[in-house]
N, C-alpha and C positions, 0 to 999 in steps of 0.2 A: 547084325550085330547094332545093338543100340545107339544112336547116336548122342553126343552130348548134349545136356540143356544148356539155356541161358545161365549165368552166374547171378541169379536175382539176389542171391544173399550179400552180395557186395554192394551193386547200386541199384536198388530197384526202382528208383525213382525215375530213372532215364526211362524206361517202358511205361510205367503207369502213369498214363496222362492221354490226351485225345479223347476221341470216343472208343471207349472198349465194348465190344458187343457179347452180350451173354446170349448165347449160342442156345438155339432150340435144340433138344433131343429129338432127332427124327427117326419114325417109324416106320416099318411096312405095313403091308395089309393084314400081316397075322400077328400085327403088335409087337415083335421084335424090333431093337435098334438096326436101322437101315444104315449100314456102314459106308457102302459106297456115298451115300448122300450126307453123312457125317462128314467125309474126308471132302467133299465139295464144299461144305459149309466152311472147314477149315482153310481151303485154298483160296475161298473167296477174300477172306480175311487178310490172308498174307498177303495176295496179289493186291489188295487195297493200299498195300502199306500201313496196316494196323500196327501198333506195337505189342499188343496183349488180347486174348480171349479169355471169356469166362464160359467153364462147362461144368453142368451137374449145379446148376442154381436155379433161381426162379424161372426164367424161360425154358429152362432145361428139364423142367417138371421134376424136381429131384426128390419131392417126397413120393413119388411112385417108382424109382428106381431100385433095384434090389443092390446089394452091397454089391455083388459080383458085377452088375451092371456098370455101377458107379466108378469101380476098379477100371473096368475096362475103357470106359470112355475118358478116364482120365490118361490111360495109358497108351489109348489110340492117339488121342490128341499130342501127346509129348512127342509119339513117333514122329508124327505128321510134322510137327514143328520144326523137327531137326534144327532147333537152335534159331530158328528165323522168326519166332513170334513167342512170347511168353505166355506159358499157359496156368490161369487162375484157377484151381478148384472148388468148387463151391463145397463147404465140409461142415455147415450148420446144423445145428439141433437144438431143442427145447432141453434135452439131458446133457450134460457136461460130458458124462462119461461115454456117450456116443458120439458127440462131437469130437472127444479126443480120437476114438478109433476111426472115423472118418477122416481125421487130419492124418491118422496114421498110414492110413492107405493112400492119401493123396502124397504123403512124402514118399513112399515106396514105390509109386508108381512114376515120379519124378517132375512132379509139378512144381513150378517156379515159386506158387505162392497160393494160400488158400484164402478164400472169402467166407467169413464166419457170421452168421446174422444171429441179433440178438434173440435169446430165448425165447419161442412165441406160447401162445397158450396161456402158460402158467404163470406169467406177469410177476417176475423176480423183481424184488426191489433194487435199487442202484448198486448196492453192496454186491448184492446176488450176481448181478450183469458183470460187477467189476471183478470178482472172484473166479466166475464163469470162464473169462477172456485172461485172465492170469494162470488158470489152470491149463487153458488151450495152449497158451505160449510155452508152459514149461515142459509141455509134453513133446515140442517139434523144434527143429532148427529152422523152420519154413517163414518167410514173410508172410504177416496177416495182415489182410483187407476188412477192417469192419464193417458191416453191413448194418444200419439203421432203416427199417423200415416198419415206423409204428403202423401204420394202416394194416399191415399183416402180422404184425407180434402183438398188438394191444400194450407196448410197452415202448417207449421212447427212451433211448439213451441220452443221459443228461451231459451238456458241455463238459461239467466238472469230470464226469467218467472218461470222455472221449480224452479229455487232457493230460488225466493220470495215464492212462493207457500209454498215450503217445509219448511218456516218457521213456519208455523202452523202444529202441529203436527196430524191434521187431516187429512192432505196428507199423506199417508204411502208410496207411491211408483209410478214408472211410467214403464208402459208397453210401451216400445221404439220399436215402428216397424221399424224404420229405422236402429237399431240393430247395431249401428257403435261401435267398441272397441274406435275408437278416441274420440265420446263423453262419453264413460263410464268414460275413463281415466280423461277427462275435467272437469267431475261433480263429480266424487266419492269424492275429496278431499274438495267439496265445499259444501256439503250436510251433514245433520244430520246424525250421524252414525245407526240412526235406521231407514231411507228412504230406501225402496229397489229398485234397479234398475233390471227390469225384459227384457229381449230381447223377439220383439216381433215377431220374423222371426224364424222358424226352420232350414232354411239353415245357419244362423249365430250363432247359440244358442253355439257351442262348443266354438269358440273363445272368444266370450263373456263371457260364463261361466269361462274359462280358464284365462280370464282377470281379475278375480273378481267379474263379475256379481252374481247377487243373485238367478236367476232363468229365466224362459222364460213362456210366455203364448202361450200355443201351439197348433197345429193343431194334430200333430202326434201322441202327449200323448195321443190323443182318441182312437187310435189303438193300440200302444205299450208301453203303460206307464209303463211296467217295464224296458225296454231298456232305456227308458229315464231317468227314476232314475238311472239306471248304469251310464249313462252319467253323470250325475251330482254328483254321489258321487265319481265317480272318478276324476271330478275336484275337489273335496272337500279335497281329501286325496293325491291330487298330482300325481295320476296313469293316466296321459294322454294319455298314450299308450293306455292302456284299454278304456277310454273315446273315443278315436280316432276311435278304432276298432269297437266298437257298433255305431260311428257316421256314418261312412263308410257303413256300412249295412244299414243304413237310408236314405244315401244320395239320392238316385233314387226317392225315395219315397219323401223325403222333397221338390225335385226339380220341382216334378207334384205339390204337394201342395202349391209351389210358382207361379204357373202359371196362365193362366187366368181366372181358375174356382175352384178357391180352395174350396169351398163349396159343390160343385156339385161331385169333386174330393174326398174330405173326406167322404161323403156319400155313393158313390158307393165304397171306400174302407170297410166303415163300412159294408155295406150290403154283402160284400164278407166274412166278419168275423161272421156274422149271428144276428149283433146288431140291423139292422134297414133298412127300404126301403131306397133306393136313391132317394126317392122324394125330388124336390126343388120347391120353389114357384116362379111364375112369378115376376119380370123379368129372374131370373136365368132359366138356362135350364140345362136338363141332358146332360151327355156326350155321345157323340157320339161312334161307334165301336172301332176307333182306340185308342181315350184316355181310354176307358175301358180296352184293351188289355194291355196298358202300366201299367194300377194300378194294375191290375191283376200280371203284370210281377213283378212289384214292391216289392208286399206284397210277392209274392213267395221267392223272393232274400233275403228278411228280414228273412223268414222262414228257408231257406236251411242251413245256418250254424248251428241252434239250432238241426236240424234233424242230421245233421253231428255227431256233438257232442254226441247227446243221442246215435246213433249207436255205436261211439267208446266204450262209457262207458258201453254199455248193455253185 
């Protein structure tokens, strides 16, 4: 029997905050979804105390997933969550009609919210972006997290478009992949108090959180969710020195994840920690030897301070 999911339509903001991992979609050697690995990824986040996960989005290689696979991933995440963590389903498209269809799939599978990206490639005007998201909202009862990723979409969502959409309580937050503190300051006072501003880049997350951001949609949180939680909690209590020290440990890894092959980098890192195979789907390609060595070194550098601390306390 399907367990009840979180009542996200009532108070979504209590779980949309802190570091929210954008889960990769694990594939086996034949290129099919590796379901045991997917379960491990979900349980890793739940065990770390995370309040939400994102599935079928940027790190999840959404553009290579079939409709059936999207549906299966969302449904599997919801069943695994069992109300312990919110499931945000990627449901974006550069076609409004297709975005509505993907949103309907997410709703039917029990997702707590959707994340919907600014339409990519066709470069709509702001009026088109506004109408796109209003049409999606009219089609569903789910809360919507906006995703602004101008480097991927070739079109930035303007402040005014965000503010107008946020007038509806159905739009609960923004995944700001530009991650600029200046934009955070511009928007904060003009948005409803419950609207959540989430940084979409791990390299910009600390200054964003320290300046009043609510959290981040994160790649590195897949690897080290406990350290990410420490950064966020330090910002909440005003211990920025502690947050800075932890962020410094993650800096080299974050820089690699911000490079040309973020998904392949993340998957290789996850494979080193025993979570999944590093397999990606074309047109993405796996890492060559030198980038693999860099990822291994970055992960080792994160672990070393913890080993030293344990040795001192032994």
